N, C-alpha and C positions, 0 to 999 in steps of 0.2 A: 231770755229760758234757754235750759237747759236742758236737751233731749237727749235722750241715751237712748243704745238697739244691741242689743246681746243675743245671737243665737247661742243658745248653751248649750245644745244639746244633750237635753236631761237637765230638767232644774232640779232633782233630787240631788244627780250627782253632783252638781254643778255649788249647792249647798255642803258638799261636803271638800265641796273645795276651794275656798274662800268666799262664793258670792255675796254677801249680806256684807263682807269687809268689802269688797270693791261695788256696792250697791249703797251704803254710806255717805263712804267719801267722794261720790256723785252727786248727792247732794239734789239730784234729778228732779224737773218740774213735771214730766212722763219718763217713764224708765218702759222702753219694748223690748218683750222677750219671743224668740221664736224655738224652736220645738221643745218645750217644754214635757212632752213624752209624758204625760199627766190626763189623766182622767177625771171627769165633775166632782166622782166623791173623794179624791183625789185634793183637794185643796186645800192645804193646810201650812202655805206662808203669807203671814200677816206682815205690812211692814206700817207700825204708828203711823198717822199724817197721810195716807196714800188710800184714794180710794183704785180697787184694783178688777179687772174685768178678763174674764176668760173665755177662751175659745178652742174645746179640747175636740182631738181627733176624736170618730165611734170606735177605731181599733186602736187597743190598747197597744203603750210604750210607743205613739208613731206622732211624727208631728204634733202639729199646735200652737198657739202664738198667747201671747198675754200683755195686760196690761197695766202699768200704775202709774197710776197721777193723782198729785196733788188737788187738782181744780176736778170740779165735779163736771162732767158733760154737760148736754144740754141732750144731747139723743147716743147712743149706741145702736150700731150696727154689728150682726156678724155677718159672713159671708157677705155677697152681694147683695143688692136688694132684696133680690127675691127668695135668699141664701144660700143659693146657688155658692159653690166649690165647701159649705158649712160642715161636711161630714168630713171635713179630715184641718178642720180649723183652721182654716189657714191664712183669714183678714181676720182685722176688729179695726172700725172706723167710730173714730170720736166726734163730734161736733161738739166744734164752742162756737163765740159770737165771732168771730173773726177767722178763722181757719176750720180746717179740717183734717186730724191726724191718722195717718195709717197706718198698720201695723203690718206687714204680707212675709209670708212663707210662703214662697214660689215655688213649686212643683222642679221635683230632681229628673233629669230627661233619663235617667238610670244608665246601665254599662250597656252597654251595646244598644244606647235610643230607645229603649224600648219601650220609653213612655211622651218621645219627640211629641211626635202630634197630640197626645190629651195636652200635652206642655204648652203646644201653638196654640190652641184653642181658649186654652187659660189666658195665656199673654191678651190675646187680641181681648176676651171679654176683662180683663181686670184696664187695661186699658184707656176700652170705652167709658166703665164705670169711675176709674178715674177722673176724664174729659167730665163726666156731667156733673162732677163736685166741684169742679175745677169754673163750668160756669157758673156754679153760684157763690163759693167763698175759693183764695186762695189754699193747695191744699202741702202737707208737708206729709212725705211717705217715708217711713224707713223700715230696713226687713233684710232679711237675707234671699235674695234675687238669683240666687244660682245663677249666676251668668259672671266671665270677667268679659269686660266691653274691647277693650284693647290692647295690643301687644302691651303697651305699657303696664297691666293690670294683670298680668299673669309671667309667672318667671319664664316658661318654654312654650311660647304659644304659637310652633312649628308643630311640635310633637303632640300636642293637643286640640288638633282640626275639629278631627273628629269626635271626640269626649266631650260627651256632659258637660255645659259652662260655657265652652270655648267655641261654640258649631258656629257656623255660621247663621243659621235659621236662629239661633237664640240673639247672639250679637244685634242682627238685623232687628228682630221683635225689640230689646233695648234703645236701640238707635231711635226707631218708632214713636218710643213715650218720649223719648227728649225733644223728638220734633213736632213730637203736639205741645208742646209748650213747657215744659220742665226741664229742673236743671241737677245733674248732679252733683253737688254743693261739694262733695271735698277735688273732683275734677276743675275744676269753677276757682279754686282759688288755688290749686296746688297743679297748673296745668302735666307739668313737669316731673312731680314727684312719686318716686316706687315706693310704696306702700303696699302689704297685703291686708289683707282680715281673717283670709283659714287655711288651712296647710293640712296636708293627710297624716296620718297616726304613722306613717307604710315611711319608710327609708330617711327616718331623720328629719323630716321635710322644715319642720319649724326648727330645729338646729342650723340648719342650714339655708335657711327663708326661702326654700322653694314653697310659696304661695299662691294665693287668687286671690282677686281682689272682688269677692262676691257682693262683700255685705255694705250698704249704703243709704246715703239720706240725701231722697231726691223732696223737691222745691217747685211748686207754679215757675216760670219766667219771672211774674212779676213781684216775687216778692224776694229773689235772689240777690239784691242788693242790701237785705235786713241777716242777713248772713254774715256773722263774726267770727266764726271760725268755726270749722270741719275737723274733726279730730279721729285717729283711728289708733285707738292703745292696745298697741304691738306688743306688749313686752308683758299683758297680762295674760296669761293663763286661764287655767280651770276648764276649757272647750277646746274644739280644735277651731273653733272662730277666734277671735277674741273682738274688745265691743269695740263700737263707733260712735259718732257724736258733735251734735252742732251746739253752737250759740247761736241763738236769731232775735230779731229784737221782732215782736210779735205781738 
């Protein structure tokens, strides 16, 4: 099975920059998207052979997640079980016979860390949600987690220690997720490989590869040996993020 994830930073804009060509070339079983920046009434991009599940933010032009899947799920959950965090369209969960597939767009802590406290609560709630799922079936999580885990995952770690996405608070929460029984697929297969998934639009960051690895595929520990490969398509443009993917026997 091939699963793909991409923060497109606006799906309409990405469509004008070659998204469809990449989508078609992947022929993914599931293709997860973050930051669609679209509303319910704007759902206009259909792909033959795929079911589609949208979770749009209430605020226009903001956030939003989407999943295209060849396989109809048993159930679909938006937000957490109680609908928490649904106002920003950040989480979609598909249930299948033998696994859960979760697409997430984790809140950014923002400049001056104005949203760090909110982010910390989200992290705890979301981790506990994943653990509840994992008690029933293995979990495959993907998305923009808005954190570079370790120094290898960011070009300039020291300069960013109090910047959103690399604070000790955010990195500690990410480690807590792994410690709860989950595996970072790319780092599991490639412990010493330096690759990034996000580059600022400023300072020629992408050209100079001044990047961060903040987009992930994470799986329950008990299925990590089913991972065939984990990919970062850093050559694919169209967004400030690049796509990531896994091949997995599931």
